[in-house]
N, CA, C and O of each residue as an XYZ file, in Angstrom:
820
protein
N     -19.914     -0.808     23.564
C     -19.933     -0.635     22.216
C     -18.819      0.934     22.292
O     -17.989      1.244     21.437
N     -19.095      1.592     23.383
C     -18.338      3.064     23.127
C     -16.814      2.752     23.414
O     -15.936      3.266     22.721
N     -16.526      1.882     24.471
C     -15.477      1.440     25.005
C     -14.138      0.574     23.937
O     -12.911      0.478     23.965
N     -15.288      0.071     23.054
C     -14.588     -0.515     22.099
C     -14.291      0.594     21.015
O     -13.180      0.608     20.484
N     -15.321      1.589     20.647
C     -14.777      2.556     19.818
C     -13.523      3.499     19.954
O     -12.977      4.050     18.998
N     -13.105      3.621     21.400
C     -12.259      4.724     22.051
C     -11.291      3.336     21.977
O     -10.674      3.296     20.913
N     -11.110      2.561     22.582
C      -9.907      1.585     22.308
C      -9.292      1.483     20.665
O      -8.098      1.228     20.508
N     -10.063      1.668     19.650
C      -9.787      1.608     18.326
C      -9.325      2.836     17.906
O      -8.529      2.845     16.967
N      -9.697      3.975     18.463
C      -9.137      5.446     18.028
C      -8.154      5.811     18.857
O      -7.496      6.814     18.580
N      -7.857      4.996     20.123
C      -6.291      5.282     20.736
C      -5.122      4.337     19.935
O      -4.019      4.882     19.884
N      -5.214      3.022     19.317
C      -4.539      2.742     18.652
C      -4.247      3.182     17.223
O      -3.214      3.121     16.556
N      -5.380      3.611     16.974
C      -4.728      4.840     15.495
C      -4.136      5.728     15.826
O      -3.123      5.769     15.129
N      -4.167      6.943     16.887
C      -3.404      7.991     17.382
C      -1.984      7.206     17.768
O      -0.933      7.820     17.584
N      -1.957      6.152     18.183
C      -0.411      5.707     18.551
C       0.141      4.707     17.243
O       1.221      4.127     17.351
N      -0.724      4.562     15.979
C      -0.374      4.048     15.144
C       0.373      5.195     14.282
O       1.421      5.031     13.657
N      -0.750      6.981     14.421
C      -0.245      8.153     13.779
C       1.137      8.542     14.090
O       1.947      8.819     13.205
N       1.541      8.575     15.949
C       2.752      8.264     16.308
C       3.796      7.846     15.671
O       4.803      8.466     15.328
N       3.498      6.735     15.527
C       4.542      5.745     14.439
C       4.927      6.301     13.622
O       6.128      6.552     13.529
N       3.879      6.756     12.590
C       3.790      7.574     10.979
C       5.397      8.813     10.966
O       6.286      8.954     10.126
N       5.090      9.645     12.608
C       5.863     10.560     12.487
C       6.896     10.243     12.850
O       7.746     11.129     12.936
N       7.254      8.875     13.208
C       8.776      8.820     13.609
C       9.327      8.697     12.298
O      10.348      9.242     11.880
N       8.227      7.604     11.431
C       8.663      7.144     10.250
C       9.225      8.287      9.253
O      10.085      8.105      8.391
N       8.672      9.306      9.499
C       8.657     10.468      8.573
C      10.426     11.001      8.545
O      11.200     11.268      7.626
N      10.561     10.981     10.201
C      11.825     11.973     10.286
C      12.948     11.227     10.969
O      14.021     11.800     11.154
N      12.729      9.798     11.409
C      13.947      9.410     11.924
C      14.014      7.696     11.536
O      14.839      6.871     11.928
N      13.026      7.534     10.775
C      13.254      5.665     10.396
C      12.357      5.217     11.393
O      11.462      5.858     11.943
N      12.809      3.664     11.617
C      11.906      2.693     12.483
C      12.992      1.911     12.981
O      12.826      1.513     14.134
N      14.181      1.546     12.359
C      15.140      0.557     12.749
C      15.247      0.615     14.379
O      14.918     -0.415     14.968
N      15.620      1.579     15.051
C      16.071      2.045     16.221
C      15.324      2.706     17.132
O      15.707      3.266     18.159
N      13.982      2.581     16.589
C      12.632      3.135     17.621
C      12.196      1.963     18.693
O      12.349      0.838     18.218
N      11.871      1.978     19.552
C      11.187      1.259     20.846
C       9.720      2.065     20.729
O       9.293      3.009     20.064
N       9.109      1.015     21.911
C       7.930      1.586     21.812
C       8.162      2.490     23.026
O       7.071      2.616     23.582
N       9.185      3.227     23.730
C       9.080      4.321     24.669
C       9.264      5.171     23.876
O       8.896      6.255     24.329
N       9.845      5.262     22.430
C      10.072      6.353     21.774
C       8.513      6.743     20.926
O       8.124      7.895     20.735
N       7.954      5.794     20.601
C       6.345      6.135     20.485
C       5.543      6.417     21.175
O       4.710      7.286     20.918
N       5.596      5.631     22.426
C       4.524      6.595     23.603
C       4.932      7.835     23.751
O       3.969      8.532     24.069
N       6.237      8.644     23.643
C       6.504      9.548     23.904
C       5.930     10.022     22.800
O       5.338     11.057     23.107
N       5.801      9.763     21.592
C       5.683     10.626     20.939
C       4.158     10.903     20.518
O       3.697     11.804     19.817
N       3.510      9.807     21.189
C       2.172      9.878     21.286
C       1.338     10.686     22.383
O       0.109     10.757     22.399
N       2.181     11.266     23.269
C       2.327     11.436     24.580
C       1.794     10.738     25.765
O       1.043     11.199     26.624
N       2.144      9.918     25.706
C       1.323      8.151     26.639
C       2.485      7.858     27.426
O       3.623      8.092     27.020
N       2.187      7.271     28.718
C       3.261      6.616     29.029
C       3.466      5.179     28.578
O       2.481      4.733     27.991
N       4.564      4.276     28.710
C       4.389      3.423     28.320
C       3.890      2.198     28.503
O       3.736      1.257     27.725
N       3.613      2.365     29.851
C       2.524      1.488     30.526
C       1.535      1.299     29.648
O       1.017      0.250     29.263
N       1.301      2.510     29.341
C      -0.680      2.910     28.668
C      -0.344      2.358     26.866
O      -1.075      1.922     25.977
N       0.518      2.534     26.921
C       0.839      2.064     25.251
C       0.797      0.637     25.236
O      -0.040      0.089     24.520
N       1.720     -0.155     26.045
C       1.098     -1.853     25.906
C       0.080     -2.224     26.795
O      -0.125     -3.303     27.350
N      -0.534     -1.144     26.844
C      -2.118     -1.496     27.053
C      -2.915     -1.866     26.317
O      -3.936     -2.511     26.554
N      -2.184     -1.175     24.558
C      -2.761     -1.287     22.997
C      -2.111     -2.427     22.532
O      -2.726     -3.409     22.116
N      -0.577     -2.326     22.596
C       0.035     -2.922     21.922
C       0.833     -3.648     22.793
O       1.226     -2.919     23.704
N       1.189     -4.668     22.873
C       2.211     -5.578     23.880
C       3.869     -5.317     22.702
O       4.875     -4.981     23.327
N       3.967     -5.425     21.697
C       5.325     -5.802     20.745
C       5.077     -4.696     20.130
O       3.983     -4.141     20.020
N       6.475     -4.237     19.569
C       6.556     -3.237     18.310
C       6.060     -4.096     17.218
O       5.508     -3.402     16.365
N       6.057     -5.337     16.939
C       5.594     -6.107     15.702
C       4.096     -6.041     15.541
O       3.510     -5.987     14.460
N       3.528     -6.050     16.768
C       2.017     -5.788     16.737
C       1.788     -4.518     16.339
O       0.990     -4.247     15.442
N       2.594     -3.501     17.092
C       2.242     -2.251     16.511
C       2.223     -1.816     14.906
O       1.364     -1.231     14.245
N       3.307     -2.256     14.618
C       3.778     -2.131     13.252
C       2.827     -2.964     12.274
O       2.754     -2.516     11.130
N       2.115     -4.072     12.554
C       1.511     -4.547     11.566
C       0.369     -4.000     11.937
O      -0.188     -3.901     10.844
N      -0.536     -3.478     12.894
C      -1.721     -2.643     12.901
C      -1.508     -1.519     12.162
O      -2.369     -1.019     11.438
N      -0.294     -1.054     12.322
C      -0.041      0.322     11.689
C      -0.468      0.227     10.187
O      -1.430      0.742      9.617
N       0.483     -0.546      9.734
C       0.421     -1.117      8.327
C      -1.320     -1.247      7.867
O      -1.785     -0.518      6.990
N      -2.040     -2.130      8.498
C      -2.964     -2.362      8.292
C      -3.614     -0.940      7.884
O      -3.713     -0.567      6.715
N      -4.078     -0.138      9.093
C      -4.308      1.213      9.504
C      -3.963      1.901      7.783
O      -4.930      2.166      7.069
N      -2.791      2.089      7.363
C      -2.552      2.484      6.114
C      -2.878      2.279      4.991
O      -2.894      3.116      4.087
N      -3.248      0.862      4.903
C      -3.255      0.569      3.892
C      -5.028      0.580      3.643
O      -5.558      0.520      2.534
N      -5.619      0.655      4.715
C      -7.370      1.134      4.766
C      -7.140      2.388      4.223
O      -7.787      2.623      3.202
N      -6.178      3.517      4.742
C      -6.890      4.910      4.314
C      -6.398      4.882      3.230
O      -7.217      5.562      2.611
N      -5.433      4.511      2.310
C      -4.868      4.002      0.853
C      -6.023      3.851     -0.097
O      -6.261      4.442     -1.150
N      -6.861      2.645      0.721
C      -7.901      1.888     -0.246
C      -8.718      3.089     -0.196
O      -9.170      3.467     -1.277
N      -8.980      3.725      0.782
C      -9.861      4.858      0.713
C      -9.886      5.802     -0.234
O     -10.889      6.135     -0.866
N      -8.890      6.209     -0.341
C      -8.274      7.111     -0.941
C      -8.648      6.608     -2.351
O      -9.436      7.115     -3.149
N      -7.932      5.540     -2.466
C      -7.886      4.919     -4.237
C      -9.736      5.043     -4.576
O     -10.187      5.706     -5.510
N     -10.519      4.318     -3.676
C     -11.940      4.037     -4.269
C     -12.106      5.417     -4.744
O     -12.430      5.652     -5.908
N     -11.889      6.347     -3.861
C     -12.702      7.794     -3.949
C     -12.015      8.541     -5.176
O     -12.715      9.163     -5.975
N     -10.685      8.471     -5.306
C     -10.104      8.691     -6.864
C     -10.560      7.782     -8.121
O     -10.068      7.998     -9.228
N     -11.160      7.138     -7.995
C     -11.827      6.115     -8.969
C     -13.151      6.415     -9.061
O     -13.771      6.137    -10.088
N     -13.733      7.004     -8.022
C     -15.015      7.245     -8.228
C     -15.435      8.566     -8.885
O     -16.433      8.699     -9.594
N     -14.517      9.573     -8.553
C     -14.719     10.978     -9.109
C     -14.542     11.187    -10.560
O     -15.177     11.945    -11.293
N     -12.988      9.906    -11.027
C     -12.526      9.729    -12.195
C     -13.660      9.543    -13.393
O     -13.914     10.007    -14.505
N     -14.131      8.656    -12.539
C     -15.474      7.643    -13.527
C     -16.962      8.673    -13.324
O     -17.994      8.053    -13.578
N     -17.069      9.480    -13.093
C     -18.042     10.221    -12.587
C     -18.481     10.857    -14.242
O     -17.751     11.491    -15.004
N     -19.861     10.445    -14.442
C     -20.018     11.126    -15.732
C     -20.087      9.533    -17.210
O     -20.568      9.553    -18.343
N     -19.475      8.560    -16.551
C     -19.035      7.596    -17.312
C     -20.343      6.260    -17.515
O     -20.468      5.795    -16.382
N     -21.185      5.606    -18.350
C     -21.911      5.088    -18.267
C     -21.234      4.149    -18.347
O     -20.488      3.835    -19.274
N     -21.545      3.324    -16.840
C     -21.433      1.809    -16.809
C     -20.130      1.834    -15.341
O     -19.710      2.887    -14.861
N     -19.804      0.776    -14.982
C     -18.430      0.737    -14.433
C     -17.399      1.606    -14.933
O     -17.661      2.288    -15.924
N     -16.101      1.694    -14.317
C     -15.133      2.409    -14.826
C     -14.429      1.655    -15.334
O     -14.419      0.475    -14.984
N     -13.529      2.198    -16.444
C     -12.864      0.650    -17.937
C     -11.640     -0.062    -16.499
O     -11.407      0.544    -15.453
N     -11.208     -1.068    -16.782
C     -10.118     -1.968    -15.974
C      -9.051     -0.981    -16.006
O      -8.517     -0.740    -14.924
N      -8.611     -0.324    -17.106
C      -7.232      0.629    -17.163
C      -7.500      1.725    -15.916
O      -6.586      1.885    -15.107
N      -8.412      2.275    -15.802
C      -8.405      3.337    -14.773
C      -8.250      2.872    -13.684
O      -7.505      3.332    -12.819
N      -8.971      1.857    -13.595
C      -8.934      0.912    -12.104
C      -7.410      0.522    -11.269
O      -6.948      0.594    -10.130
N      -6.868     -0.061    -13.046
C      -5.442     -0.666    -12.135
C      -4.351      0.411    -12.448
O      -3.183      0.318    -12.069
N      -4.985      1.684    -13.356
C      -3.986      2.418    -12.985
C      -4.316      3.261    -12.091
O      -3.645      4.259    -12.354
N      -5.027      3.498    -11.070
C      -5.089      4.410     -9.625
C      -4.935      3.177     -8.783
O      -4.503      3.421     -7.657
N      -5.170      1.959     -9.034
C      -4.607      1.369     -7.709
C      -3.319      1.231     -7.475
O      -2.858      1.415     -6.349
N      -2.425      0.819     -8.729
C      -0.901      1.016     -8.821
C      -0.430      2.153     -8.178
O       0.383      2.135     -7.253
N      -0.936      3.137     -8.661
C      -0.303      4.664     -8.718
C      -0.598      5.209     -7.468
O      -0.029      6.192     -6.994
N      -1.824      4.326     -6.733
C      -1.879      4.682     -4.961
C      -0.958      4.034     -4.211
O      -0.730      4.139     -3.006
N      -0.182      2.996     -5.472
C       0.793      2.374     -4.109
C       2.269      2.796     -4.132
O       3.260      2.322     -3.576
N       2.103      3.778     -4.905
C       3.733      4.292     -5.261
C       3.582      5.510     -4.073
O       2.448      5.892     -3.785
N       4.592      6.012     -3.499
C       4.880      6.884     -2.663
C       5.375      8.594     -3.447
O       6.388      9.293     -3.476
N       3.990      8.657     -3.980
C       4.103     10.251     -4.441
C       3.877     11.182     -4.220
O       3.794     12.203     -4.902
N       3.631     10.812     -2.422
C       3.358     12.077     -1.771
C       3.668     11.972     -0.189
O       3.852     10.897      0.382
N       3.700     13.188      0.418
C       4.082     12.800      2.024
C       3.965     11.986      2.527
O       4.827     11.221      2.960
N       2.090     11.904      2.657
C       1.673     10.677      3.225
C       1.715      9.113      2.385
O       1.607      8.084      3.052
N       1.849      9.065      1.160
C       1.743      7.652      0.668
C       3.593      7.251      0.979
O       4.029      6.100      0.993
N       4.214      8.176      1.144
C       5.912      7.851      1.394
C       6.380      7.392      2.725
O       7.313      6.653      3.039
N       5.102      8.297      3.730
C       5.227      7.594      5.184
C       4.719      6.152      5.085
O       5.393      5.294      5.656
N       3.293      5.676      4.243
C       3.115      4.624      4.267
C       4.046      3.616      4.010
O       4.357      2.710      4.784
N       4.512      3.834      2.786
C       5.369      3.706      2.344
C       6.738      2.802      3.297
O       7.005      1.676      2.875
N       7.518      3.312      4.496
C       8.474      3.519      5.124
C       7.884      2.546      6.052
O       8.611      1.555      6.117
N       7.026      2.470      6.662
C       6.346      1.897      7.350
C       6.240      0.348      6.870
O       6.462     -0.627      7.588
N       5.892      0.331      5.633
C       5.787     -0.993      4.420
C       6.880     -1.375      4.330
O       6.980     -2.562      4.020
N       8.441     -0.434      4.593
C       9.808     -1.092      4.416
C      10.303     -1.773      5.760
O      11.052     -2.726      5.976
N       9.634     -0.962      6.529
C      10.076     -1.440      8.045
C       9.346     -2.906      7.998
O      10.065     -3.836      8.364
N       8.211     -3.184      7.654
C       7.905     -4.164      7.846
C       8.316     -5.525      7.135
O       8.283     -6.706      7.482
N       8.717     -4.846      5.986
C       9.085     -5.741      5.177
C      10.735     -6.577      5.611
O      11.069     -7.744      5.406
N      11.307     -5.741      6.091
C      12.525     -6.083      6.717
C      12.589     -6.796      7.761
O      13.616     -7.473      7.780
N      11.887     -6.939      8.693
C      11.094     -7.715      9.867
C      10.369     -9.011      9.914
O      10.163     -9.874     10.767
N       9.977     -8.759      8.326
C       9.072    -10.252      8.552
C       9.811    -11.179      7.377
O       9.253    -12.191      6.951
N      10.963    -10.794      6.948
C      11.566    -11.711      6.142
C      12.228    -12.752      6.963
O      12.537    -13.816      6.426
N      12.604    -12.427      8.883
C      12.886    -13.139      9.311
C      11.728    -13.420     10.873
O      11.741    -13.484     12.102
N      10.969    -13.495      9.842
C       9.314    -13.637     11.176
C       8.490    -13.904     10.578
O       7.898    -13.180      9.778
N       8.285    -14.976     10.835
C       7.138    -16.127      9.962
C       6.019    -15.802     10.401
O       5.090    -16.166      9.681
N       5.736    -15.236     11.340
C       4.559    -14.985     12.043
C       3.985    -13.413     11.474
O       2.764    -13.288     11.387
N       4.810    -12.312     11.118
C       4.686    -11.496     10.396
C       4.656    -11.537      8.475
O       4.243    -10.694      7.679
N       5.202    -12.722      8.282
C       5.357    -12.949      6.686
C       3.730    -13.416      6.547
O       3.219    -13.588      5.440
N       3.183    -13.549      7.482
C       1.954    -14.115      7.210
C       0.956    -13.200      6.460
O       0.110    -13.556      5.640
N       1.222    -11.958      6.902
C       0.481    -10.795      6.136
C       0.614    -10.578      4.637
O      -0.352    -10.319      3.919
N       1.579    -10.671      4.303
C       1.864    -10.818      2.706
C       1.597    -12.098      2.047
O       1.215    -12.124      0.877
N       1.796    -13.262      2.803
C       1.337    -14.364      2.295
C      -0.103    -14.435      1.975
O      -0.595    -14.991      0.993
N      -0.856    -13.669      3.128
C      -2.333    -13.300      2.628
C      -2.667    -12.278      1.663
O      -3.376    -12.490      0.679
N      -2.245    -11.374      1.903
C      -2.502    -10.209      1.393
C      -2.459    -10.376     -0.291
O      -3.371    -10.410     -1.118
N      -0.577    -10.490     -0.463
C      -0.540    -10.676     -2.010
C      -1.500    -10.906     -2.783
O      -2.221    -10.108     -3.382
N      -1.505    -12.364     -2.761
C      -2.201    -13.101     -3.307
C      -3.539    -12.155     -3.893
O      -3.932    -11.879     -5.026
N      -4.044    -11.796     -2.422
C      -5.767    -11.173     -2.798
C      -5.344     -9.991     -4.102
O      -6.044     -9.798     -5.096
N      -4.088     -9.318     -3.810
C      -4.287     -8.130     -4.807
C      -4.031     -9.001     -6.207
O      -4.654     -8.741     -7.236
N      -3.044    -10.060     -6.122
C      -2.673    -10.340     -7.408
C      -4.156    -10.494     -7.972
O      -4.282     -9.932     -9.060
N      -5.233    -11.075     -7.531
C      -6.275    -12.191     -8.014
C      -6.923    -10.587     -8.683
O      -7.325    -10.375     -9.827
N      -6.843     -9.638     -7.531
C      -7.908     -8.409     -8.339
C      -7.496     -8.031     -9.362
O      -8.286     -7.991    -10.304
N      -6.230     -7.650     -9.543
C      -5.646     -7.344    -10.845
C      -5.369     -7.932    -11.768
O      -4.859     -7.396    -12.752
N      -5.717     -9.580    -11.662
C      -5.524    -10.087    -12.358
C      -7.466    -10.178    -13.163
O      -7.885    -10.585    -14.247
N      -7.900     -9.792    -12.384
C      -8.946    -10.139    -12.783
C      -9.698     -8.876    -13.872
O     -10.458     -9.110    -14.811
N      -9.186     -7.443    -13.374
C      -9.060     -6.468    -14.443
C      -8.715     -6.421    -15.528
O      -9.295     -5.874    -16.466
N      -7.197     -7.295    -15.537
C      -6.489     -7.807    -16.848
C      -7.625     -8.638    -17.615
O      -8.032     -8.193    -18.689
N      -8.166     -9.870    -17.082
C      -8.989    -10.314    -17.896
C     -10.520     -9.245    -18.433
O     -10.957     -9.068    -19.570
N     -10.840     -8.896    -17.587
C     -12.042     -7.712    -18.184
C     -11.564     -6.796    -19.663
O     -12.361     -6.460    -20.538
N      -9.616     -6.418    -19.673
C      -9.219     -5.741    -20.290
C      -9.231     -6.639    -21.657
O      -9.794     -6.366    -22.717
N      -8.640     -7.505    -21.409
C      -8.574     -8.507    -22.464
C      -9.971     -8.755    -23.702
O      -9.971     -8.677    -24.930
N     -11.174     -9.105    -22.610
C     -12.326     -9.379    -23.301
C     -12.664     -7.983    -23.722
O     -13.833     -7.794    -24.059
N     -12.018     -7.200    -23.750
C     -12.650     -5.910    -24.430
C     -11.693     -5.306    -25.490
O     -11.953     -4.299    -26.149
N     -10.543     -6.046    -25.577
C     -10.036     -5.977    -26.817
C      -8.794     -5.534    -26.701
O      -8.087     -5.536    -27.709
N      -8.249     -5.042    -25.388
C      -7.534     -4.168    -24.560
C      -5.892     -4.343    -24.761
O      -4.899     -3.731    -25.155
N      -6.454     -6.022    -24.034
C      -5.167     -6.731    -23.834
C      -5.042     -7.744    -24.599
O      -5.866     -8.635    -24.806
N      -4.237     -7.643    -24.931
C      -3.312     -9.732    -25.530
C      -4.162    -10.244    -24.999
O      -4.472     -9.999    -23.833
N      -4.792    -11.159    -25.815
C      -5.503    -12.498    -25.167
C      -4.525    -13.379    -24.739
O      -4.810    -14.069    -23.761
N      -3.239    -13.536    -25.343
C      -2.471    -14.546    -24.818
C      -1.408    -13.936    -23.969
O      -0.197    -14.137    -24.058
N      -1.919    -13.309    -23.293
C      -1.122    -12.795    -22.174
C      -1.734    -13.524    -20.853
O      -2.931    -13.401    -20.591
N      -0.817    -14.322    -19.996
C      -1.373    -14.746    -18.457
C      -1.603    -13.487    -17.956
O      -0.955    -12.442    -17.908
N      -2.829    -13.897    -17.548
C      -3.491    -12.560    -16.715
C      -2.749    -12.283    -14.863
O      -2.417    -11.278    -14.234
N      -2.762    -13.701    -14.576
C      -2.212    -13.849    -13.208
C      -0.684    -13.379    -13.319
O      -0.196    -12.808    -12.343
N       0.127    -13.602    -14.513
C       1.698    -13.663    -14.698
C       1.534    -12.028    -14.694
O       2.211    -11.452    -13.843
N       0.851    -11.349    -15.404
C       1.166     -9.416    -15.639
C       0.684     -9.174    -14.596
O       1.071     -8.101    -14.133
N      -0.399    -10.009    -13.670
C      -0.878     -8.806    -12.776
C       0.282     -9.360    -11.296
O       0.127     -8.755    -10.235
N       1.142    -10.255    -11.353
C       2.295    -10.322    -10.391
C       3.306     -9.436    -11.025
O       3.986     -8.827    -10.199
N       3.615     -9.176    -12.402
C       4.664     -8.347    -12.800
C       4.194     -6.966    -12.348
O       5.078     -6.181    -12.006
N       3.059     -6.605    -12.304
C       2.778     -5.208    -12.292
C       3.229     -5.199    -10.360
O       4.282     -4.586    -10.183
N       2.847     -5.541     -9.549
C       2.889     -5.597     -8.481
C       4.777     -5.529     -8.247
O       5.376     -4.663     -7.609
N       5.210     -6.362     -8.759
C       6.370     -6.303     -8.964
C       7.485     -5.039     -9.471
O       8.478     -4.457     -9.035
N       6.879     -5.043    -10.309
C       6.812     -3.182    -11.178
C       6.776     -2.000    -10.168
O       7.432     -0.958    -10.179
N       5.785     -2.464     -9.246
C       5.521     -0.927     -8.394
C       6.345     -1.006     -7.456
O       6.818      0.020     -6.965
N       6.764     -2.543     -6.910
C       7.272     -2.476     -5.640
C       9.439     -1.669     -5.912
O      10.218     -0.957     -5.277
N       9.422     -2.407     -7.180
C      10.607     -1.763     -7.556
C      10.864     -0.074     -7.819
O      11.965      0.455     -7.664
N       9.697      0.613     -8.221
C       9.481      2.185     -8.711
C       9.315      2.290     -6.948
O      10.153      3.155     -6.693
N       8.819      1.961     -5.883
C       8.699      2.294     -5.389
C      10.531      2.349     -4.036
O      11.044      3.294     -3.436
N      10.788      1.334     -4.089
C      12.159      1.231     -3.440
C      13.102      2.376     -4.124
O      13.831      3.075     -3.420
N      13.050      2.499     -5.318
C      14.461      3.066     -6.012
C      13.513      4.666     -5.722
O      14.283      5.603     -5.933
N      12.250      5.107     -5.354
C      11.629      5.972     -5.294
C      12.272      6.915     -3.501
O      12.695      8.021     -3.163
N      12.071      6.063     -3.096
C      12.044      6.098     -1.396
C      13.539      6.273     -1.213
O      13.769      6.832     -0.141
N      14.637      5.979     -1.908
C      16.374      6.025     -2.231
C      16.424      7.186     -2.569
O      17.151      7.977     -1.968
N      15.531      7.615     -3.786
C      15.435      9.031     -4.199
C      16.679      8.771     -5.383
O      17.361      9.704     -5.806
N      16.812      7.652     -5.740
C      17.121      6.960     -7.297
C      16.490      7.903     -8.400
O      17.140      8.275     -9.377
N      15.347      8.212     -8.201
C      14.511      8.783     -8.899
C      13.277      9.620     -8.370
O      13.042      9.410     -7.180
N      12.425     10.538     -9.008
C      11.449     11.354     -8.373
C      10.427     10.372     -8.480
O      10.405      9.276     -9.040
N       9.570     11.017     -7.807
C       8.494     10.189     -7.800
C       7.419     10.424     -9.185
O       6.490      9.681     -9.501
N       7.893     11.785     -9.936
C       7.245     11.593    -11.209
C       7.737     10.931    -11.760
O       6.881     10.213    -12.276
N       8.831     10.586    -12.095
C       9.207      9.733    -12.749
C       9.279      7.839    -12.598
O       9.746      7.070    -13.438
N       8.679      7.496    -11.309
C       8.229      6.169    -11.308
C       6.363      6.146    -11.904
O       5.658      5.216    -12.297
N       6.119      7.474    -11.740
C       4.730      7.337    -12.574
C       4.630      7.429    -13.660
O       3.624      7.142    -14.308
N       5.740      7.881    -14.112
C       5.948      8.167    -16.053
C       6.372      6.213    -16.651
O       6.028      5.571    -17.644
N       6.990      5.975    -15.789
C       7.598      4.702    -15.707
C       6.105      3.698    -16.032
O       5.738      3.150    -17.071
N       5.504      3.750    -14.713
C       4.243      2.972    -14.710
C       3.308      3.102    -15.770
O       2.601      2.134    -16.054
N       3.200      4.301    -16.468
C       2.385      5.176    -17.533
C       2.783      4.383    -18.828
O       1.974      4.057    -19.697
N       3.786      4.182    -18.846
C       4.900      3.498    -19.998
C       4.141      1.968    -20.095
O       3.575      1.689    -21.152
N       4.141      1.315    -19.349
C       4.306     -0.199    -18.743
C       2.982     -0.140    -19.246
O       2.797     -1.044    -20.061
N       1.853      0.684    -19.044
C       0.592      0.453    -19.080
C      -0.137      0.491    -20.192
O      -1.146     -0.025    -20.673
N       0.720      1.289    -20.456
C       0.531      1.923    -21.908
C       1.104      0.544    -23.269
O       0.803      0.580    -24.462
N       2.098     -0.706    -22.464
C       2.575     -1.026    -23.587
C       1.600     -2.443    -23.394
O       1.197     -3.156    -24.313
N       1.377     -2.609    -22.090
C       0.640     -3.864    -21.896
C      -1.105     -3.804    -22.676
O      -1.664     -4.820    -23.089
N      -1.736     -2.369    -22.737
C      -3.188     -2.133    -22.864
C      -2.787     -2.080    -24.710
O      -3.783     -2.005    -25.430
N      -1.712     -2.109    -25.268
C      -1.620     -1.956    -26.813
C      -2.703     -3.001    -27.432
O      -3.324     -2.934    -28.493
N      -2.720     -4.014    -26.382
C      -3.397     -5.318    -27.342
C      -2.850     -5.995    -28.338
O      -3.384     -6.645    -29.237
N      -1.160     -5.677    -27.978
C      -0.626     -6.858    -29.020
C       0.758     -7.074    -28.315
O       1.306     -6.125    -27.755
N       1.194     -8.038    -28.336
C       2.469     -9.027    -27.617
C       3.502     -8.447    -27.198
O       4.414     -9.100    -26.691
C-alpha cells in the first residue's frame, strides 16, 4: 500500500511540472524530456510513470478536474451554510459553471491543459473517449439541476433540460476559449454567464 501511495504522489508531482510548463510556454512543443527536467527527474524515471505524452496529459487533465471538483464542492458548501435543506439548483449550477471558467491563475492553467488535450483528442480516438464519457455525465448532472429548478418554478417548464444543459456547457466552452485568447477579461466571462442564467431562471420562455 505505501508503494502505491508513493507512486500516485510522484505522478501528481510530474503532472504539476506539466502545469508549470503550460503556464509559461504552452504544451505543443513540450517533450517528455522537458517535463522530466521541470520535475527534476531523469527521462527514464519519468517514463516509469508515463510511457507517452498523451498518457501524461490525460492523467494531468483528470488530476486538474478532481482538484477543480473539490474547490467547487467546497465553495457550494460554504455558500450553502445556514440554508435549510440542500443548496438551491441555481447556486449549484452557477458555481459549477463558474468553476469551469479560467477566472484565476490555477483555473487558467487547468484550461490550458484542457485546450492541449482537446487539440490532440480531435485526431486521437483513444484520447477522445475521455470527453465522450465525461461530457454526457456533466450534461446529465446539469440537466438534473435544471429539472429541479423547473419543479420550483424557477425555469420555464417547456425548456428541455438536456438541451439547456448542453447549451450551458457550450457557452462556458466559448467563454473559456475567448478568455484564454484575451478577447475578454475573466470578469466579463463571468458577467455573461450570470446574464444567461438570469434569463434561464426568469421562469419565462
